[in-house]
C-alpha positions in Angstrom: -42.0 64.2 14.1 -39.0 65.8 15.7 -40.7 69.1 15.4 -44.0 68.0 17.5 -41.3 66.7 20.2 -39.5 69.7 20.6 -42.8 71.8 20.9 -43.8 69.4 23.3 -41.0 70.0 25.6 -41.1 73.7 25.0 -44.8 73.0 26.7 -43.7 71.1 29.2 -40.9 73.5 30.4 -43.0 76.5 30.4 -45.5 74.6 32.2 -42.9 73.5 35.0 -41.5 77.0 35.1 -45.3 78.4 35.6 -45.5 75.9 38.8 -42.1 76.9 39.8 -43.6 80.5 40.3 -46.4 79.5 41.5 -45.2 77.5 44.2 -42.9 80.3 45.2 -45.5 82.8 45.5 -47.1 80.6 47.8 -44.1 80.4 49.9 -44.1 84.0 50.0 -47.7 84.6 51.0 -47.1 82.0 53.6 -44.2 83.8 54.8 -45.9 87.0 55.2 -48.7 85.5 56.7 -46.1 83.9 59.3 -44.4 87.4 60.0 -47.5 89.0 60.5 -48.9 86.4 62.7 -45.8 86.5 64.8 -45.9 90.0 65.0 -49.2 90.4 66.0 -48.6 87.6 68.7 -45.8 89.9 70.2 -47.7 93.1 70.1 -50.5 91.8 72.0 -49.4 91.1 75.4 -48.1 94.4 75.7 -50.8 96.4 74.7 -53.1 94.5 77.3 -50.3 94.5 80.4 -51.4 97.4 82.7 -50.0 98.5 85.9 -52.8 97.9 89.1 -53.3 101.1 90.5 -52.2 101.5 94.6 -55.0 102.6 96.8 -53.6 105.0 99.1 -54.3 108.1 101.3 -52.2 111.3 101.2 -50.7 110.4 104.6 -50.2 106.8 103.4 -48.2 107.6 100.0 -45.7 110.0 102.3 -44.9 107.1 104.3 -44.0 105.3 101.2 -42.0 107.9 100.0 -40.5 108.4 103.4 -39.0 104.9 103.6 -38.3 104.9 100.1 -35.6 108.1 100.8 -34.7 106.4 104.1 -33.6 103.1 102.0 -31.4 105.1 99.4 -29.8 107.3 101.2 -29.4 105.9 104.5 -29.8 102.4 104.5 -27.7 101.4 100.8 -24.8 103.2 102.7 -24.6 101.4 105.9 -25.0 97.8 104.2 -22.2 98.9 101.5 -19.9 100.2 104.9 -20.8 96.0 106.3 -20.0 94.9 103.2 -16.7 96.6 102.9 -15.8 95.6 106.4 -16.7 92.0 106.0 -14.2 91.8 102.6 -11.6 93.2 104.8 -11.5 90.4 106.9 -10.4 88.0 103.8 -11.8 84.7 102.8 -15.8 85.2 102.3 -16.5 81.0 101.8 -17.0 81.1 105.3 -17.6 85.0 106.4 -21.4 84.6 108.1 -21.0 88.9 108.4 -20.6 88.8 104.2 -23.4 86.4 103.6 -25.9 88.1 106.4 -24.7 91.4 104.5 -25.2 90.4 101.3 -28.8 89.0 101.8 -29.9 92.3 103.7 -28.3 93.7 100.9 -30.8 92.1 98.7 -33.8 92.2 100.6 -33.1 96.3 100.3 -33.1 96.3 97.0 -36.3 94.3 96.5 -38.2 96.4 98.8 -37.1 100.0 96.9 -38.0 98.2 93.8 -41.3 97.6 95.1 -41.8 100.6 96.8 -40.9 102.7 93.9 -43.6 100.4 91.7 -46.2 101.5 94.6 -45.6 105.3 94.5 -45.3 105.0 90.3 -49.1 103.4 90.8 -50.5 105.6 93.7 -53.8 106.8 93.0 -55.0 108.8 96.3 -58.1 108.0 98.1 -60.4 110.9 99.2 -60.1 111.1 103.2 -62.7 113.9 103.3 -66.4 113.5 103.7 -68.9 115.7 104.9 -70.5 113.4 107.2 -74.0 112.7 105.1 -71.7 110.0 103.0 -74.8 107.1 102.0 -72.6 104.3 101.1 -69.2 102.9 103.0 -66.0 103.5 100.3 -62.6 103.6 100.6 -61.1 106.8 102.9 -64.8 106.3 104.7 -65.0 105.9 108.7 -67.1 103.4 109.4 -68.2 102.6 113.4 -69.8 99.0 113.5 -71.5 97.2 116.8 -71.5 93.1 116.5 -74.5 91.5 116.4 -75.0 89.7 119.7 -71.7 90.6 121.0 -71.0 92.7 124.1 -67.8 94.7 122.9 -68.6 98.7 122.4 -68.9 99.9 118.9 -65.7 100.1 117.1 -65.0 102.6 114.5 -62.2 101.8 111.3 -61.3 103.7 108.2 -61.5 101.9 105.0 -57.5 101.7 103.2 -56.1 100.0 100.7 -53.9 97.2 101.6 -50.6 99.0 101.7 -51.9 101.4 104.3 -53.9 98.2 106.6 -52.9 98.4 110.0 -55.2 96.5 112.6 -53.5 98.5 115.7 -54.5 101.5 114.3 -58.1 100.4 113.3 -57.5 100.7 109.3 -58.7 97.7 107.8 -57.8 96.7 103.8 -60.3 97.0 101.1 -59.4 93.5 100.4 -60.3 91.8 103.7 -63.6 90.3 104.8 -64.8 93.0 106.9 -63.6 95.4 104.2 -65.2 93.4 101.7 -68.6 92.9 103.5 -69.0 96.8 104.1 -67.8 98.4 100.9 -70.9 99.8 98.9 -73.2 99.4 102.2 -75.4 102.1 103.8 -76.0 102.7 107.6 -78.6 101.0 109.8 -77.4 97.5 107.2 -76.3 94.8 108.9 -73.5 92.7 107.2 -72.1 89.2 107.5 -68.5 88.8 108.0 -66.4 84.9 107.4 -63.4 85.2 109.4 -60.8 82.3 110.4 -62.6 82.5 114.2 -66.0 81.9 112.4 -69.1 83.8 111.2 -69.9 87.3 112.8 -72.5 90.1 112.1 -72.1 93.7 112.0 -74.5 96.7 112.2 -73.7 99.5 110.8 -74.3 102.5 112.6 -72.3 105.5 111.3 -70.5 106.1 108.1 -68.2 109.3 108.0 
């Protein structure tokens, strides 16, 4: 009788050990699976994030670089001198000059970062066309006439948003009229929904 009891106890002990080993192995598998999942989750965003291209003309890129150089070599020095002078006057808690200089410094540093990013991601758009361009594209000069309007035809250049300047007749490819003109041909009529209403323009020339 005692012999049988010892055998049964030994069998139960071995079974318990097997269960523990199996459980431990399962835990290890779960740990590896969790680790793999975390690794995958961490890698995906880094791989999918891409810098947005900044479309500029060669002249536009030159202006960005000139502005960056001005901010780094001149404006930084000027603001440093203003801060130094403001600190010289003592109590900064009620020093309006100091606060103003600090705010301007923050603006300048923010603009420097913005310009560096734009220059890094700049893509030069062609401004040279042979005069026989069939489609409006970024870099094209487009002459349009408003349908039913009395104004003279106007010529615009399609540029990236960075260079857009209505005063110089440079319109962004992301503006309502820019979007409407892109991909169209001479003789086409386009509709533009603007804050002032809906307008129709005929494309007279693409160069």
